[in-house]
N, C-alpha and C positions, 0 to 999 in steps of 0.2 A: 710705891716709895723708890726714890733713886738715890743712890748713894756710891762710897766707893766699892769697888769690884776688885776682888783679888783673881790672880792667875789661879791659884792652886781651884778656885770657886768655877772657873771659866774653862778651864782645858782638863782634859785626863789624859792618862798616859797613850791611850789611843787616838786621840784627837789629831786631825790634820790642820795644819796651819798653812795658808797661802799668803803671803805678804806683798803685796803689788805695790812696788815705789820704793823698794827697800834700799835704804842708803846705808846700810852698816851692821854689826852682826848683832845689835843689842836685842832686838825683838827675838831672834832664834836665841840667843843665851839665856834671856828672862823665861822662854818657854821652857827650854831644856831644864833650869833648875827647878820646875815644878812636874818633870818627867815628862813634857810633851816635846818627843824627838823628832816627829813627823813634821817637817816643815821644808818650805819652798819659797827662797825670796825672788821675785821676778825685779830685776834692776832696768832701770830707763837708761837711754841712750847716753843721755848728759850725765850718770852717773856711773859709767862703765868702769872707772876706776877703783869701785867698789869691789869688783870681781879680783881684782890684783890683791886686797887686802883683805880677805876672806881668812880668817884662822885656819889653821890644820884640820882641827875637830870638825869643821861646816864645809870642808871641802866637798863639792857637788851639789850642795845645798843653794846655790847661788846661780841663776841663769838670766841669759838677757831677755827682756821683755820684747817681742815681736809684735803683738798688736793688741788695741784697747779691748778687742773680743776676748781676750783671755780674762778680764773681769768676769765675763757673763759665762765663759766656756771653760768649766772647770770641774773638778770634782774634790770638795774639801769641807771640813765640817766649821772652819773659822777662816772669815776672810778679812784680811788687813789692808785697808785702802789708805794710802798716804797721798799728798798732793802731788801731781794734779788727777791722781786718779778717783779722789774722794768725789768729783763732781759724777761720779756712776752712781751715788745715791740717789740721783734723781729719779732713775731708772730702777726704784727699789725692789718692784714687781719681778723683775728679772734675774733676782738674786735669790729666789726661793730656794735652791739647791742648797744654799749653807745654812746652817742652824743659828752662827752669830756673826756678824758684822761690824768689825773693829774700825772707827774712824779716828784719823790722827788730827789733833787741834795744832796743827802748825802754827795758827794764825788767828787773829781776829775775824777775817775773810772767811776763812775756813769753818770758824765755829758756826759764823752766822749762815754760810751755804748748807752745812750740815743739818743744822735746825728749821732752816727754811723748806729743803726739801724732806727732811723726816715728818713736819708738821702736815703735810698733805698725807702722807702715808699713816699716821696716825688718826686722822679724821676718819679711814675707812678700818680701823681696827687691824692694820695690817704689819705693825711692828711694834716691840716693846722697848723702851729706854731702860735699861739696867743701870746705868750710873757711868763712873771713869774708872779708867784704871792708868798706871803708869809702868814704863818700862826705861828705867834710866831716868833722863831728862825729858823724854816724851810723854807726853799724857795723850789717851784716846778716849773716845765715846763708844760705849759698848750697848749695842742693840742686838736684840734677840728676836729672831724671824719665825719661831716655832706655831704661831698662829696663822702662817701661812700655809695653803694648801699645797701639798707636797705631791710632785708629778707623778705618774705612773711609771712602775720599773719600764725602761727602756733599753733599746741596744747599745745607746751613746754612752761610752764611758771616757775616763780621761787619764793616761798614763803620766807618772811623774817623771819629769825632766831629769830628777835625781836618779832614778831607775834606768830610765831610756830604753830604746827598743832592743839593745845587746843584752841590758839587764834582763829585760822581760823574756828574752828567748832562753837566756840561761835559767831563770825560775822555771819557765816552762819544761823544759828538759829535764831539771833536777826534781821536778814533783812528777814528772811521767805522765803529763797531760797528752790527751789526744785531741789534736787540732791541726789545722792548715790556716796560712794566712792566704787569703782567697787571689790577690792581685796586686799589682803594681810592687812587686817585690824584688826587682831586678837589683836594686841598688842596696839594699838590706845588708848592714843595719842602719843604713841612711834613708831619713824620710824628710822629703823636700816638705819646708815651711806650707803650710795650709795643707798638706796631705792628710790621709787620716789611714789607720791601719784596719782593714777588714779581716776578721777571724771567725773561721766556723770552727766549733767545739762540740765534741761529743757531749749529749745530755749528761751521761754521768760526772762530766768534768765541768760542766758550766759554773757551779756553786764555788768550788775552788777556785776558776779562773776570776771571777768576781771578787773574791777575798783578795786575791793576790793585786789586782788592779787597785784595790780600796786600801791597800795597807798605807801609802801616800798620797799626799795632796798633788794633783797634776793638770795640765793643760793639752797634753800631747792625745789628740781625739782617737780612740779605738771603737770600732763596731763590732759588738759580740753578737754572734747567732748560733743557736743551738743546733742541733743536727734534726729535732723535731719540732722547732720553734717554740721552746717552752715559753711561757708570760718573760716578757723582758725581754727575750732574745729572739724575737718572731719579726717577722715583715708583713704589716697589713693584718697582723692575726694569723698568719700563715708561717709555714717553715719557709726560710729563705730560699732553698732548693728543695725539689721534692725528697722526702727523708731517707728513700731508697739510695736516690743519687749522693746525696750527702754523705752517707754511711760510703758509698764506693768510693767518694774522694777521701775519706780520713784513711780508710782501708789500704788505699793505692799513695798514700802521701810519699813524697821523696824528702830528702835533707838538701836544701840550699846551702850554697858556701857560708852563707853567715851563720848558719848552725838552726834556721829556723825550717819548720815542715811546711812544703809548700806543695799544692796539688802537682799530680803526674803532668807531664808535657800536654796528653790527651785531654787530661780531665780539665787543666789549665783554659785549653782553647775553647773547650764546651761550655763550661763555667764562665767566662769571661764573656761569650756570646751570648749566653743564656741572660747574664746581667745584663748586657747591650740592649738586646732586643725587648725581654720581658719585664725587666725591672724600671729602665730608663726609656725605652720607647724613642719619640722624637729627640728626647734630650741627649741621646747616645749620639747625634749628628749623622747617622746612617742614613743614607738615601732611602726614600718611600715612594710608593705611589699613591699612599692614602693619606698621608700627614705632612705637613713641612718640617722639614727637619731643623734641628736647632743649629744656628750658625756658628756658635762658638761653644762647642761640647767641653766638657772639662776634661777630656781625653780624646786624642785620635783614635777612635774605637778602628775604625777601617784600617787605619796602618799597623795598629797593634796585631788586630785578628789575623791581617795578610801576614805579619811577620813570624806569629807564633806558627801559623799553620804551615809556612814555608819551611821552618824549622822541623817539620814533620814529614816533608815531602808531599804537603797537601796543597790544593788552592781552594779558595776560600770566598763565597760570595760577599759583597761590601752594602746590600741594601736589607732593610728588616725583612722583607718577604723572603728574599734570597736564605739569608741566615735561618730565617725561621723553618724555611723547608729542609735546610741541610740539618739544624737539630731534631725535626722531626725524623729525620732517616737514621738520625744516629742515636734514637731513643730519648732525647732530652727536652721535648716538648713537653710543658707541664700541661696536666690534665684540664679538660674544659671547666672542670668547678674550680681550679686555680686560677685559670685564665680570667674566669666571669668577675673573681673576686679582686684581680688585677686591674679591670678596666676604670676602678675608680681613681687610678693614679696615672694610667696609661691610656691616653686616646687611641693610641696606634692599635691596641690590643680590642679596643672596641669596636674599632672600623674594621680590622683584620676579620675578627670572630664573630662579632654579635651586631651586625648591621641593624638598625633601628626598624628599617621596613621588613625584616623578616620577624616581626612579632606580632603574634596574632592572640586574640581572645581565646582562652581555652574552650576545647569542643568537651560536651559533658558524656559521661563522666571524666572527670579529671585524675590522672594518676599519682599517687604520691608516693614516696619510699621514705620510712623512717629507720635510722640506725638507732638500736639500742646498744646502750654501752653495758660494759662488764659489771660495773657495780650495781646499775639498775637492775640488770637481769638476774644476778645475786639477790638484791635487796625486795624486788617485787615479785619476780618469777613471770614466767611468760605468760600465763592465762591473765592475771592481772594486768599486766604490761598490754595485752592484746586488747583487754575489757577497755582501758582508758582512750584508746584509739576509736575503739566501735560506738562509745558513750556518745561522739560527735556524728555518727550515722556515717563513719567511714565503711565499706563492704572492703572486706580482706579479701585479697588474691592470692597473698603467698605469706609464709611463716617460716623462715628458715635461719638455723642458726649457721654461724660462721665458724670455719675452722681452715686450718692449712693453708694454702695457696690463696683461697678466696680471703681468709682474714686479714693474710699479709697484704693483699692487693687493697683491700678497703682501707686499713690502716695507712698505708703509703700514698696512696692517691686520691682518697677521698678528705674532704675538709682542710686542703691544702696541708693534709699530713700532720696537723697540730690536734691533737687529742689529749691537751694539756688541761688543767682545771680552769682557766679562763678567768672569770669574775668571782668564781666558787672559792669557798674553802678549801676542798679537795677535789680531785679529777674523777671524773665518772669513768675512766678506764677507757680501752680500746671498744671498737665495736665489734659484737659478738654476737648480734641477731638483727637479720632484716626483716621489716614488715611492709609490705606493698599493698597499697589500698586505693579504692576507687571512691570518688568523693562527686555526688550527682548535684551538689548545691553550693558550689565555691562561694564563700562569703568576700567580696571584694574589700581589701584592707582599706581603713579609713586613712587620710592623709598623713596622720601621723605617725602608724605604721609604715607606709609607704617610704617616708621619709629614713626611716630605720633599716627596713627591708625592702629596697624599690623593686626586687625582682619578684617578692611573693604575690602570687595571683589568689591564694585563699586563706583567708584570716583564720580559718578553722585549723589550719595547718598548726600555726603559732599556738590557737587555743589549745590544742591537744599536748603540745609540747609545755605550754604553761601548767596545764593539769598535773601533768607526770611531776614536774619540779615541784609543784604545791605537795603532792603528794608524798614525793621525797623528803621535803621538808617537814611536814607532818610526823613523818616515822623519825626522822634523824636530830631534827632540830636545826636551825639557823649556822649553828658552828659546825655542822657537820655535812652541810647539804652539799651536794653535785648537780652537775649538769648530766641529766638520764639518756638525753636521746638528743640526735640529730637529724635533720631532715631535708629533702630538696624543696626549693622554694619555687619552681614551676613544672610543668611537664617536660620540657629541653633537658633540664637537670636530672629528672628523674631517670629517664631513658640512659643518660651518660652514667649516673651513678649504677644503674643497673647493669650496664655493660661492662661496668668495672669490677663491681663485686660479683654477680652472678651471670656470666656472659652466657652460658648453657641455657637461662631461664628466660631471655629476652623475647624471643621468638614466642613462646607459650605465653607470656603475659602480654605482648602484643596483641596476640590472637584474642584473648580473654578481653582485652579492653576494646578492640575492635568489635568483637561480637555485643558487648554490652552497649557500644554505642547504636551499633543498627540496632538493637532491639529498643532503644530509648529514643532513637531518631522518630520525629513526627513524620509521619510519610503523606500527610494530606495538608493542603495550603493551611499556613498560619498566619491569622489576620492580627494578633497581638498574643504578648506574654504577660499574663497577670501575676506569675510569681514562678520561683525556681527554688524550690525547697531541698533540705537534706535528703528526702525520700519521695519526693513528687514534683512534677512541674504542671502549671495550670496555665492552659492556653486558650486562645478563642481560636477556633478554626473553622474552615468551610466544612458545613454538615453534608449529608448525603443527597439532601434536597436542595443545596446550594445555600440556604440559610446560616448564618453564625452560630455554633455552640459551643458548650465550653468542653474541653476534653482535658482530663486529669490522667497524666501517665507516671507511672510507679517504676522506681527503681527495684532491682530483684529483692534487696532487703526491706522493701516496703510491700511484698506481697500479701502478709497477713493482715497490714492496715489496711490495702485496698478490700482484701475480701472482708474485713469488718465494717469497711464503709459502704459496699454495696449491699451487704447482708441488711444494716441498718434501714438504707433507704429503703431498700423494697419493702422492709415490715413497716416503716412509718409515712411512706410518701401517702396512702390512700387514706390515713388517720390524722395526720398534722399536715395541715394546707402551707406550712412554712418550709416543708422538706420538698426540695424538687424531684420529679419523677426521672429515672433512669431513661435515655433514650435509647444505649447501644452501650456494649461492654466489649473489650477485646481481650486479649491474652495479658496486658498490664495496664490497661487504661479503662476509662468509662467515659460517658459523654451525657450532659445535662443540658438543658435549656439555658440560654443566653438572655442573661437581664441588665439592662443598663442599672447602675449603682447610685443612688442619691446618697449614700453614706462612703463614697471612693474619697479615699484621702483620710480615714480615721487613721491615725498613727498607731504603730505598734507600740509606741511608748507616750506616756502622759505629756503632754503638750499645752494644757491648759483648755483645750476644747472638750466640751462635754455633747453626748448625744442629746437632742431633743426629748423631754421627760415622757412625751408620748409614745415616742421611739423604745426608750426604756423600759417604758412599763409594758409594751407588746412584747419586748422581748421575752419578761417574763412570764407572759402568757404563753408564749411558745414555749419554754423551758416546763411550764405547768403540764402542759400537753404531753410533751414528750417524757415527763416524770408519770403522768398517767398511764402509758404504756409501758412502765418498766424499764427504761433506758435512762443510761447517764451518760452525757457526753465527755464529761471528765475536761475535754480541753475547751469548753463552751466559753465564749468571752464575745466582747461586742464587736470587733473585728471580724467575727465569724457569721454577721449578719449582714445582708443585703437589702436595702430599701428599694424595691423594685418601684417604677413609674404606678401612678395610684395609690401610693401609700403602704402596699402589700410587702411584707416581711418574708425573706427568705433565710434560710439557714444552712449553712455549708459547712464541710469540714467534721467527717464523723470519724476519723480514721484511729480516736481513742474510746469509741463508745464501748458501753459497758452495760450488759443486761444482769440487772439483780436478779442473783437465782431465787431469792425468796420476797419479801415483803420489801418494798424501797422504804428508804428512810425518809422523815418529812423533807419537805421540798427546801427548807433552809438549811438543812443538812446534807444536800447531794453532793457529790464527789467535785462538780463543777464550782460549788461555792467553796468549801471546805479544805479539798484535795482529799485523796483517798487515804484510807488508813494505813498504817505501818507495814500491816500484815497482806496488803495488796500485791498481788503477784503476777498482775497483767502489766500492758506497755504503758509508758506514763509519758507525757509529753516533755521536753526539754525547759528547765526554769522554773521560777517559781509558782506555785499553783493555787496561793489564797486568793480569797474575794478581794482582799485590800491592794493586791496588786495588779489584778486583772480586771476587777469590775469598777471598784470606788473611783480610781482616777478618771473614769469616763462617763460615771452616772452622778457622781459628786453625793451619793448617799450611801449609807452604811448598808448591811444585807438586811437587817432587818426593817429598816425603813424603805428599801425598794420593794419588800415582798410585801410589807403590810400597812404601810403608813399611807392616808387619804392624801389626795393630790394636794392639796394647800399645804399640808405640813412638809410635802416632799419639796414644793417650792421653795418654802422656809429654810429647809435644810440645805438645798443647792445654794441659795442665797448666801447662806453663811459660808458655805463650802468655797464659794467664789471669791468672797471677801477675804478668807484665810490665805487662799491660794495667791489672790492680788497683791496680799502685803507680801507674802513671801517672793513675788514674782517683784515686787518694787525694790525689796531688800536685796534679790538677786541681781537685780538691773543695778542698785547701788554698787554691789560687788562688782559686777563687771565693768563698771564705768572706774571705778578705783584700781581694778587691776590693769584695765587698758591706761589708766594714767602712769601706775607703775611701769607697765611696760614700755610706754613712751618716755617716762623717766629714763628706765633703765636702758633704754635704747641711745637716747641722748645721753648719759652717762657713759655708755659703751663708746659712743663715738669721740666725745671728748677724752675718755680714758684712752682710747688708740691714738689720738693726736696727741695727747700728752708724753704718750710711749715714746712715740716716732721722736718728739722734740727732745726727750730725756735721753734716747740713746745717743742721737745725734750731740748733745752737749757733753755726752760720755767719751766722745771721739777725741783722740789729743795723739799727738804725734809720740811713740814711746821712746 
């Protein structure tokens, strides 16, 4: 329902009102009468006489409008648009920063334009029409945008023209805030049109600075960055400058003639050079041998840097590479961890530090470093934290708590210096413990993961972090969840992190990794790689007689699995024909006969393909023979069987074999089908161990049917299974087609929406 809207119901005493196209003091007075005094009126050039007629009590509340972009770039709670500014309503999606939009009905044409534009928005549920209100003789349509998605906190804020730069400087001084204006401060408090004010503030004062900026509606751009890169005051999720350098700038700040706090001359030179090289890159216009510089940069960085350096009696390079070398000499180059994250926005950094042709696939084992955060160590403890990492077969090489200088270095230089809460309700705290681990079977990330983590080489690293996050959430609930761990994405980052945190341990860890690689490396010709698991790799190699054999090589933490496998094969090979004979063994490997496999390609996950019934029945017979010898393989599944030429089955993978100490249970209750009992204290394979997940999708039969039904009944059950699966596949196919159709529709709608928004923004442009 829509109807009359009262200003008392629309505005609160704290509400900020931005009146675009103000022609008199009527709206300001009307809001003031209901207690809303935070008003700013932007006056068009054609109405400049309004500025001469402003009542004394509203002096400073009216200012000339500079650009139609001010309609979209501002901080306000209630946006009043008058002709010709009401045409901006066509670009309603760009007005999501405000809670209410009030549109003047100055004419019938204006009314038609308002409702034509808003009809489009209402079709997508983007805006709600609340009704009409009046301010003296003027009538307005009132709309609410609360259903629109609010943007995430950001560094960009807008200062009120009513306060002005001088007023802001006075407020910051009065409140005793620890801050610096980073650059372009020579002419303060004057700020050229279109320029923004860049402020670095101590973490403890960030909230207060935000509160000061939010008191009044404004359109003067101010970018606020906190000392450590707290959320909404960060740069690409990192601190704007390495936190220890930011702290140095704040501690050595000087007072400018305007009263503003600015960096010391030396910090000004270095921080401006840092901004030009690492934040802007080619966009700075500085010369480079690696990228084409921007021909029209927003500032002449070469000239300004030369001038500032000259004032210090120093010469200064004017190329990106030269400035980088100078900053390195001065201790101002960011750590490689930070540089890697800057590559997304700076092509020069990519070319300078991370050329693509230097990337190579990881050698096994691959080292990874985990940084355990303070809250996680306190909540989970050292042993449980390490156990989560070990559960994914990481071999622990080092566990060391961080303290003193090591802790400070890590906090300042790793993760861009940003250890805030991120998207979590609370922060996990600073890093307090390091775990260095080696992984022998890196899982390549899928396409979706690579899109989010383009440098990640092992999906199990992320898996370990997710497991730890889930453990935290299960203990504390979603409302108190935090990020417990940070890690390296690849080997390159591991060594850089380790050099930063524990430089004295680098050579020892390099030696440990090198030794493990030497031990794990296959020294005979490798003809084919069959698998690379978390504990072992399986390869076809050239045997001692020149014929191909299968060699299985184990990681150090898999030695007990190798011992079990060798023992089981020796015990069963002469009694169960499907168990291959051991040919040779070494310190961490063994070899068996090589067979081609007619079941090759049987997927690890259900795909609709069933093994032939005769083969499934033969698999059961092999398990009967193993069971008769008192063994249970626990990890037995269809993928562990090979079908050699001539139809002979071969059984492989005995890492989890178990010999019953007494009488074995009935065949239909063996651990390979039911999983072990809860009090079982031996090693277990990763993942679900039930018959329903491991056998039924590949046999199409229940456990009882597979073990005991006659052939004709098994065929009947498999036919029913296929029919049910087919119906499910058809339904899945239909859903997939529907998703694709929706995707194409969404894509088309997105393209249409982009074209519409471009048109709407153009329509909103007018000469103020």
